[in-house]
C-alpha positions as CSV (number, residue, x, y, z in Angstrom):
1,M,-55.3,8.9,-12.6
2,G,-56.3,8.6,-16.3
3,E,-57.6,5.1,-16.0
4,D,-59.7,6.0,-12.9
5,V,-61.3,8.9,-14.8
6,E,-62.2,6.8,-17.7
7,T,-63.6,4.1,-15.4
8,L,-65.7,6.8,-13.7
9,K,-67.1,8.1,-17.0
10,R,-68.1,4.6,-18.1
11,R,-69.7,4.0,-14.7
12,L,-71.6,7.3,-14.8
13,P,-72.9,7.8,-18.4
14,L,-73.5,11.5,-19.3
15,L,-77.1,10.9,-20.3
16,E,-77.9,9.1,-17.1
17,Y,-76.3,11.9,-15.0
18,L,-78.3,14.5,-16.9
19,R,-81.6,12.7,-16.4
20,Q,-80.9,12.3,-12.7
21,H,-80.7,16.1,-12.7
22,H,-84.0,16.5,-14.5
23,W,-82.8,17.1,-18.1
24,T,-85.2,16.0,-20.7
25,G,-83.9,14.9,-24.1
26,H,-85.6,13.5,-27.2
27,P,-84.1,11.1,-29.7
28,A,-82.4,13.0,-32.6
29,G,-81.0,10.1,-34.6
30,R,-78.9,7.1,-33.9
31,S,-77.2,7.4,-30.5
32,E,-78.2,11.1,-30.1
33,F,-80.6,13.0,-27.9
34,V,-81.5,16.8,-28.0
35,G,-83.0,19.1,-25.5
36,L,-82.8,22.6,-24.0
37,C,-79.3,23.5,-22.8
38,P,-78.9,23.4,-19.0
39,L,-75.9,25.8,-19.3
40,H,-77.7,28.8,-20.6
41,E,-81.3,30.1,-21.2
42,E,-82.8,29.2,-24.6
43,T,-86.2,28.4,-26.1
44,R,-85.1,26.2,-29.0
45,P,-83.3,22.9,-28.2
46,S,-79.7,23.0,-29.2
47,F,-78.0,20.7,-26.6
48,Y,-77.0,17.4,-28.1
49,V,-75.8,14.3,-26.2
50,N,-74.1,11.5,-28.1
51,T,-74.5,8.3,-26.0
52,R,-72.0,6.4,-28.1
53,K,-69.2,8.9,-27.5
54,N,-70.6,9.8,-24.1
55,V,-70.2,13.6,-24.8
56,F,-72.4,16.7,-25.2
57,Y,-72.3,19.7,-27.5
58,C,-74.5,22.8,-27.4
59,H,-74.9,24.7,-30.7
60,G,-76.2,27.7,-28.8
61,C,-73.4,28.4,-26.3
62,G,-70.7,26.4,-28.0
63,Q,-69.8,24.4,-25.0
64,G,-69.0,20.7,-25.2
65,G,-67.3,17.8,-23.5
66,D,-67.8,14.8,-21.2
67,V,-69.7,14.4,-17.9
68,I,-66.8,15.9,-15.9
69,R,-66.7,18.9,-18.2
70,F,-70.4,19.3,-17.8
71,V,-70.1,19.3,-14.0
72,Q,-67.3,21.9,-14.2
73,L,-69.4,24.2,-16.3
74,S,-72.8,23.7,-14.5
75,R,-71.5,23.9,-11.0
76,R,-68.4,26.1,-11.6
77,L,-66.0,23.6,-10.1
78,S,-62.4,22.7,-10.8
79,F,-61.6,19.4,-12.5
80,R,-60.7,17.8,-9.2
81,Q,-63.7,19.2,-7.4
82,S,-65.9,17.8,-10.2
83,L,-64.4,14.4,-9.7
84,A,-65.2,14.7,-6.0
85,H,-68.8,15.7,-6.8
86,L,-69.3,12.7,-9.1
87,D,-67.6,10.2,-6.8
88,P,-66.1,11.2,-3.4
89,Q,-63.8,8.2,-3.4
90,T,-61.8,9.8,-6.2
91,I,-61.0,12.9,-4.1
92,P,-57.2,13.4,-4.2
93,A,-55.7,14.1,-0.9
94,V,-54.7,17.5,-2.1
95,D,-58.3,18.5,-2.4
96,A,-59.2,17.4,1.2
97,S,-56.2,19.3,2.4
98,A,-57.2,22.4,0.5
99,A,-60.6,22.3,2.0
100,L,-59.1,22.0,5.5
101,E,-56.8,25.0,4.7
102,S,-59.7,27.1,3.5
103,A,-61.7,26.2,6.6
104,A,-58.7,27.1,8.9
105,V,-58.3,30.5,7.2
106,F,-62.1,31.1,7.6
107,Y,-62.0,30.2,11.3
108,Q,-59.0,32.5,11.8
109,Q,-61.0,35.4,10.3
110,Q,-63.8,34.7,12.7
111,L,-61.8,34.8,15.9
112,D,-61.7,38.6,16.4
113,H,-65.5,38.9,15.7
114,Y,-66.6,36.8,18.7
115,P,-65.8,38.2,22.1
116,E,-66.7,34.9,23.8
117,A,-63.9,33.1,21.9
118,L,-61.3,35.7,22.9
119,S,-62.6,35.6,26.5
120,Y,-62.2,31.8,26.5
121,L,-58.6,32.1,25.3
122,N,-57.9,34.6,28.0
123,R,-59.4,32.4,30.7
124,R,-57.1,29.6,29.5
125,G,-54.2,31.9,29.9
126,V,-53.5,32.5,26.2
127,H,-53.5,36.3,25.6
128,D,-50.4,37.1,23.4
129,P,-51.8,38.3,20.0
130,T,-48.6,37.4,18.3
131,L,-48.6,33.8,19.5
132,I,-52.4,33.5,18.7
133,R,-51.7,34.4,15.1
134,E,-48.5,32.3,14.9
135,L,-50.6,29.2,16.0
136,D,-53.2,30.1,13.3
137,T,-55.8,30.0,16.1
138,G,-59.4,30.3,14.9
139,Y,-62.9,30.1,16.1
140,A,-65.8,28.0,14.6
141,P,-69.1,29.8,15.5
142,G,-71.0,27.1,13.6
143,G,-73.6,27.5,10.9
144,S,-71.6,29.6,8.4
145,L,-68.7,27.4,7.1
146,R,-70.7,25.4,4.6
147,R,-72.1,28.5,2.9
148,H,-68.6,30.0,2.8
149,L,-66.8,27.0,1.3
150,T,-69.5,26.0,-1.2
151,A,-69.4,29.6,-2.5
152,Q,-65.6,29.0,-3.1
153,G,-66.4,26.0,-5.2
154,Y,-66.0,23.1,-2.8
155,S,-68.6,20.4,-3.3
156,F,-70.9,19.3,-0.6
157,D,-69.6,15.7,-0.9
158,L,-66.0,16.8,-0.4
159,L,-66.8,18.8,2.7
160,R,-68.8,16.0,4.2
161,Q,-66.1,13.4,3.4
162,S,-63.4,15.6,4.9
163,G,-65.4,15.8,8.1
164,L,-66.0,19.6,7.9
165,L,-69.7,18.8,7.6
166,N,-71.6,16.2,9.6
167,V,-74.0,13.6,8.2
168,N,-76.8,16.2,8.3
169,G,-74.8,18.6,6.3
170,S,-74.3,21.0,9.2
171,D,-70.9,22.4,10.3
172,A,-69.1,19.8,12.3
173,F,-67.4,22.4,14.5
174,Y,-69.7,24.6,16.6
175,Q,-68.5,27.0,19.3
176,R,-65.0,25.7,19.2
177,I,-61.5,27.2,19.3
178,V,-59.7,25.7,16.3
179,F,-56.1,24.8,15.8
180,P,-54.8,23.4,12.4
181,L,-52.5,20.4,12.7
182,R,-49.8,20.3,10.0
183,Q,-47.5,17.6,8.5
184,G,-44.8,19.8,7.1
185,E,-46.7,22.6,5.3
186,Q,-49.9,20.6,4.7
187,I,-52.8,20.7,7.1
188,V,-53.8,17.1,7.9
189,N,-56.4,17.7,10.6
190,L,-58.2,20.3,12.7
191,Y,-58.5,20.2,16.5
192,G,-61.5,22.0,18.0
193,R,-61.8,22.8,21.7
194,S,-65.4,23.5,22.9
195,I,-65.9,26.8,24.7
196,G,-69.4,25.6,25.9
197,A,-70.9,22.4,27.3
198,A,-70.2,20.1,24.3
199,F,-67.6,17.4,24.6
200,A,-64.3,19.2,25.0
201,H,-62.1,17.6,22.3
202,R,-62.9,17.1,18.7
203,F,-60.8,16.2,15.6
204,M,-61.7,15.8,12.0
205,P,-61.7,12.2,10.7
206,G,-58.2,10.8,9.9
207,A,-54.8,10.8,11.5
208,K,-53.8,13.7,13.8
209,G,-50.3,13.7,12.2
210,G,-47.0,14.0,14.0
211,L,-45.9,15.9,17.0
212,Y,-47.3,19.5,17.0
213,A,-44.8,22.1,15.5
214,W,-42.1,19.4,15.5
215,E,-40.0,21.2,12.9
216,K,-39.4,24.0,15.4
217,V,-37.8,21.6,17.9
218,R,-36.5,18.6,16.1
219,H,-32.9,19.8,16.4
220,C,-33.2,20.6,20.1
221,S,-31.1,18.5,22.5
222,E,-33.8,18.9,25.1
223,V,-37.6,18.7,24.4
224,I,-40.6,19.3,26.6
225,L,-43.5,17.1,25.6
226,V,-47.0,18.1,26.8
227,E,-50.4,16.5,26.2
228,G,-52.6,19.4,25.0
229,L,-52.4,22.5,22.8
230,F,-53.3,24.9,25.6
231,D,-50.3,23.4,27.6
232,Y,-48.2,24.1,24.6
233,A,-49.5,27.6,24.1
234,V,-48.9,28.8,27.7
235,L,-45.4,27.4,27.7
236,R,-44.5,29.1,24.5
237,Q,-46.0,32.3,25.8
238,A,-43.9,31.9,29.0
239,G,-40.7,31.8,26.8
240,F,-40.2,28.0,26.5
241,H,-39.4,27.4,22.8
242,N,-38.3,23.7,23.0
243,V,-41.9,22.5,23.4
244,T,-44.0,20.1,21.4
245,C,-47.4,18.4,21.9
246,S,-48.7,14.9,21.4
247,L,-52.4,15.8,21.5
248,G,-53.0,13.1,24.1
249,T,-51.0,10.8,26.3
250,H,-50.9,8.0,23.7
251,L,-48.4,8.7,20.9
252,N,-48.9,7.3,17.5
253,T,-46.1,5.5,15.6
254,D,-44.9,8.7,13.8
255,Q,-44.8,10.7,17.0
256,F,-42.8,8.1,18.8
257,H,-40.3,7.8,15.9
258,Q,-39.9,11.6,15.9
259,L,-38.8,11.6,19.5
260,C,-36.3,8.9,18.7
261,E,-34.7,10.6,15.7
262,G,-31.5,11.4,17.5
263,P,-30.0,11.6,21.0
264,R,-31.9,14.0,23.2
265,T,-33.6,14.4,26.6
266,V,-37.3,14.4,26.6
267,Y,-39.2,15.9,29.5
268,L,-42.6,14.3,29.8
269,T,-45.0,16.8,31.2
270,F,-48.3,15.1,31.3
271,D,-51.2,16.0,33.6
272,V,-50.9,15.1,37.3
273,D,-54.3,13.5,37.6
274,A,-56.0,12.2,40.8
275,N,-56.5,8.9,39.0
276,Q,-52.8,8.7,38.1
277,S,-53.6,8.2,34.4
278,G,-51.2,11.0,33.2
279,Q,-48.4,9.8,35.5
280,L,-48.9,6.1,34.4
281,A,-48.9,7.1,30.7
282,A,-45.7,9.2,31.3
283,E,-44.0,6.2,33.1
284,Q,-44.9,3.8,30.3
285,L,-43.7,6.2,27.6
286,A,-40.4,6.8,29.5
287,H,-39.7,3.1,29.5
288,R,-40.3,2.9,25.7
289,L,-38.0,5.8,25.1
290,D,-35.3,4.5,27.4
291,A,-35.4,1.3,25.4
292,K,-34.5,3.3,22.3
293,G,-31.6,5.1,24.0
294,I,-33.6,8.3,24.6
295,D,-33.1,10.0,28.0
296,A,-36.7,10.4,29.2
297,R,-37.6,12.3,32.4
298,R,-40.9,12.8,34.1
299,V,-41.8,16.4,35.2
300,L,-44.0,16.3,38.3
301,L,-46.2,19.4,38.6
302,P,-48.2,20.0,41.8
303,E,-51.1,17.5,42.2
304,G,-54.1,18.2,40.0
305,H,-52.2,20.4,37.6
306,D,-51.2,20.4,34.0
307,P,-48.9,23.1,32.5
308,N,-52.0,25.1,31.4
309,S,-53.7,25.2,34.8
310,F,-50.3,25.8,36.5
311,F,-49.8,29.1,34.6
312,V,-53.5,30.1,34.8
313,Q,-53.4,29.9,38.5
314,G,-50.4,32.1,39.0
315,G,-47.4,29.9,38.2
316,D,-44.4,31.5,36.4
317,A,-41.6,30.5,34.1
318,P,-38.9,30.2,36.9
319,Q,-41.1,27.9,38.9
320,F,-41.9,25.7,35.9
321,Q,-38.2,25.6,35.1
322,S,-37.5,24.4,38.6
323,F,-39.9,21.4,38.0
324,V,-38.1,20.6,34.8
325,E,-34.7,20.6,36.5
326,A,-36.1,18.3,39.2
327,A,-37.6,15.9,36.7
328,Q,-37.2,12.2,37.5
329,P,-35.8,9.5,35.2
């Protein structure tokens, strides 16, 4: 990273950055400028910028350093956050993940304060408080995330590049139930499900990661694969612990490889749609898995149902188990 930082400092000279942010300096000898210090209140200029060395020093407050150090002090950011402020392309992945983690925690804290969010979960058949907490379920009311995260020191550019803010600088998630998607211990994306009239599904930019909660089931000899997170939640709530979710019918490369890690039976439990799209996707995936030596079976729910709607409309665990046992190769 050292070479990247030095390149950044050469490309963004300190004096140029200060002038862009309305600092006025007057020549004070060869390669030096002096002006009022932007870091503290003063009436006599004591802030010096050396353009040859590309550094500053204030004789009043004793602070000094390069452009990155100035951003750290003036905006109260970490070193990595300062890099992100100066050039979003230098944002390390750990910073984007940290922003997603902080957003997820904030959304979790909001959930209990919005009855409409809890009511939506209840309508979708998800009512077990322990499971809701285990899944780190949250709620994005909209309009408050930006203020919260910038107060924690996250830069506007980082939040926008991570997708948490839209191009207008507003919260990307508005009136959505939120589930964090993890790769190991690290959040790689957030999934938001609208509780209103907006388009139902929304992800942050970037990959959705592997199969949901794969670490819990990777050693199971039988795995139930569902499309959506509400399908996953109601099955877990009903006592099925060998469940994972692909977040759609089309698996990415990592998800497919996860299912093929070892010998197992995979029960494909996709939506039984009137247009046959869920069944067709399950059939195609079954053929791909069979070619890899994985025993793939298609679970056929009553027409028009997915696991979520089946349980919401009165289905129970023994009935669902009977569909699993009758699954077709």
